[in-house]
N, C-alpha and C positions, 0 to 999 in steps of 0.2 A: 626586777620585774618592771615592765613598761606599762603603766596604767593608761597611757594615751590611747592604746589600741582598744580599750574598753569604754571610752567615752563616745557619746553620740556626736562625733566631730571628726572630720577628715581634712588633712592639710598636706598636699603633696605637689610635686612638680612633674609634669609630663614633658619629655623631650621628644621632638618630632623632626624628621628631615624635611617636612613640608613647610613651605614659606607661610608667612602670616596671612597673606591675601587668600591663599588656598584654604587655610584653616577657617577664616571668616566665611568663605564661600560654602564650605562643607557644613558649618554650623547653620548657616541660613537655609540650606537645603533640608535640614533635619529638625529645625526649631520653628514652630509657628509663633507669630507675634502674639503676646498676651494682651487681649483687649478687655478682659473682665477681671473682677476682683475675686478673691477666694470665696466670698460669701454670695456671689451671684452665680446662678446656674447658667450653663451654656444653653441657649435656646436654639434648637434646630441647627446646631453646628456639630459636625463630626470632625474631630481633629485627626488628620491622617498622618501627622508627624509625631514621632515618639516623645518629643520634648516641647516645652512651651516656655516662653520668657522673652527677654530683650537682649539684643546684641548691639554693641557700640563698636567703634573702630578698634579698640584694644581690649574691651571687656565684654563679658556676658553674664547674665543672671538667669538661670533656668531651673526647671524642675520637670520630672518625668510626668507624662500624661497617663493617668490611670482612670479606669471607669468605676472605681470604688473609693471610699474615704479612707485615708491613712494619714493620721496626724504625725507620723514619724518619717514621712517622705522628705528626703533631704532637699534643701535649697542649695543649688550649686552656683558658686560664683567663680569666674575665671578671669585671669589677666594674661594676655598674649604678648610675648616679647620676642622680637626678631633676634636671631643669632646668626653667626656666620654660616653654620651648617644646617640651618633650618629655623626652628622656633622652640620656645619654652612656654608652657602654659601652666601658670600657678593656679591650682584648683583648691577651693575650700568648699566643703560640704558641711552643712549644719542644719539643725532643726529650725523650723520657723519660729519667730520671736514669741508668739502666743504659747506654743507648745513648750518652749524652753522655760518661760515664766511659770506656767502651770505646773509642770513636772518639778521644777525647783522648789516651788512652794509646797506642793503635796509631799514630796519626799523629804523636804526639810522638816516639816511638821511631824511626819511619822518618825523621822530620825530622832528628833528631840523627845518624843514619847518613849522611844526605845531606850534612849540614854536615861531618862527619868526612871523607867521601870528597872533598868539594870542597877542604877544607884540605890533605889529603894530596896532591891533584892539584897545588895551587899550590906547596906546599913541594917536591915531587919532580918538578916539571914537566920539568926538563932530562933526568931519567932516563926519565920516562914518554914523552916526546916521541919518543924513538928506538924505542920498542916499537910493535907494531901495535895498533890500536884494538880493544877488546873490547866487544861489545854488552852483555854481562852486567853491565858496570859501570853501565849505565843502569837496571837493574831497580829499585833503591830509588827513583829519581826517578819512574819510571813508577807504582810502587805509591803514592807520595805523591799524584801527580796523580789517579790512579784513585780513591783513598780520598776525596779532597776533592770530586771531581765526583760520586761516588756519594752522599755525604752531602748536598751542596748540592742537587743535582737531585732526589734522593729526597724531601727535606724540602719544597723549594719547590713541587714538583708537587702534593703533598698539601695544603700550606698554602693554595695558590691555590684549590683546590676548597672548602675550609672557609671561606675569606674570601668567596667568591661566595655560598655558602649562607647565611652569617650576614648579609650585606648584604641579600639578598633576603628572608629570614625577618623581620628586624627593621626592614626598610625604612630602612636606614641608609646614610649616605655617610661615607666616610673623611674625618676632619678633617685638614686640611693643617696642618703644623707651622709 
């Protein structure tokens, strides 16, 4: 079982028959330069391009432009390499740093509570078996499952949209490992 496909992280290589200069040109046509931070609101600016970020001669760092708040929106970094038959674009998608830290702490604490409750149940099973079942004891387990599903589904939904966009824009195919 490959657990990597369930993590809020994507790492793959696109191969394209288009040369590096054309890839940079296509990216510049579809990515607006980011002038504001995540905590500043855009004032009287309507972004007509689907992505926003920065582009250098070999690299780009972008994210999809949306008109709603989504903490699970992937940050996409790419490195473009020229090849004889075109180009390769090494793409990484991940959660932004604040979201990664928050989710890790939140799920980590809930996971420790779940482990503690499980150990307490095993150690005190004979005492607990005679008492009636309380549904409230399952709340931490539900919170853990909810947090994992929210993170994974929120990220994978958005990363799939970006993956399709990049494949179409750069006329690329994902390189199989």
